[in-house]
C-alpha positions as CSV (number, residue, x, y, z in Angstrom):
1,M,131.6,134.8,72.3
2,S,134.0,132.3,70.6
3,L,133.3,128.6,71.3
4,P,136.1,126.4,72.5
5,T,137.4,123.7,70.2
6,E,137.4,120.0,71.0
7,E,141.1,120.3,71.6
8,D,140.5,123.1,74.0
9,V,138.1,121.0,76.0
10,L,140.5,118.0,75.9
11,T,143.3,120.3,77.2
12,A,141.0,121.4,80.1
13,L,140.0,117.8,80.9
14,R,143.7,116.9,81.4
15,D,143.2,118.7,84.7
16,V,140.7,116.0,85.8
17,V,142.5,113.2,87.5
18,D,141.2,109.7,88.3
19,P,142.1,109.7,92.1
20,E,142.5,105.9,92.2
21,L,145.0,105.8,89.3
22,G,146.6,109.3,89.7
23,M,146.4,110.1,86.0
24,N,144.2,112.4,83.9
25,I,141.1,111.1,82.3
26,V,142.2,112.0,78.7
27,D,145.4,110.0,78.9
28,L,143.5,107.1,80.5
29,G,141.3,107.1,77.4
30,L,138.1,107.7,79.3
31,V,136.8,110.5,77.1
32,Y,135.0,109.1,74.1
33,G,133.6,112.2,72.4
34,I,133.0,115.9,72.7
35,T,130.2,117.8,70.9
36,I,130.3,121.6,71.0
37,E,127.2,123.7,70.2
38,A,126.4,127.4,70.7
39,D,125.0,126.9,74.2
40,R,126.1,123.4,75.1
41,I,129.1,121.1,75.5
42,H,128.3,117.4,75.5
43,I,131.0,115.0,76.7
44,Q,130.7,111.3,76.4
45,M,133.0,109.3,78.6
46,T,133.4,106.1,80.5
47,M,135.2,104.7,83.5
48,T,137.8,101.9,83.6
49,T,135.1,99.7,85.2
50,P,131.3,100.1,85.7
51,A,132.0,99.4,89.4
52,C,134.3,102.5,89.8
53,P,133.5,104.0,93.2
54,M,134.9,107.4,92.0
55,S,132.6,107.8,88.9
56,G,130.3,110.4,90.5
57,L,133.3,112.5,91.7
58,I,135.0,112.3,88.3
59,V,131.8,113.3,86.4
60,D,131.3,116.2,88.8
61,N,134.9,117.3,88.3
62,V,134.5,117.1,84.5
63,R,131.4,119.4,84.7
64,E,133.1,121.8,87.0
65,T,136.4,121.9,85.0
66,V,134.6,122.5,81.7
67,A,132.2,125.1,83.3
68,A,135.2,127.0,84.7
69,F,137.0,126.8,81.3
70,A,134.0,127.8,79.2
71,P,131.8,130.0,81.5
72,D,129.8,131.4,78.6
73,V,128.4,128.0,77.7
74,A,125.0,127.5,79.3
75,E,125.0,123.7,79.6
76,I,127.7,121.2,80.3
77,E,126.3,117.7,79.8
78,V,128.3,114.6,80.7
79,D,127.1,111.1,79.7
80,L,128.7,108.1,81.3
81,V,128.6,105.2,78.8
82,W,129.8,101.6,78.9
83,D,129.8,100.8,75.2
84,P,132.3,100.4,74.0
85,P,133.9,99.0,77.1
86,W,137.1,100.7,78.3
87,H,140.3,98.7,77.7
88,P,144.0,99.6,78.2
89,G,144.5,100.1,74.5
90,L,142.6,103.3,74.8
91,M,145.3,104.9,77.0
92,S,147.9,107.3,75.6
93,D,151.3,105.9,74.9
94,G,152.6,107.7,78.0
95,A,149.9,106.1,80.2
96,R,150.6,102.6,78.8
97,T,154.3,103.1,79.4
98,L,153.6,104.2,83.0
99,F,151.2,101.4,83.9
100,G,153.2,98.8,81.9
């Protein structure tokens, strides 16, 4: 079994869209870190605001997307963090252009 790379996981996560903003979570700058081990992928991410009503759905979608992409990995762990707080400067250039 070959493990996915961080870039592989980021590519898969581009399929996870924030339903309120209509853009993927990678370009929104919501993914803070990815750790890949032999039997586990750990993703540290945030939301645009702690009050985001879609956070549970988005986290579930992240787990499901990564599990489908890397079925040989036993554990997909997603930690929702608030530090550092999200800000528009974390978005990709394309996202910043789109949202102005």
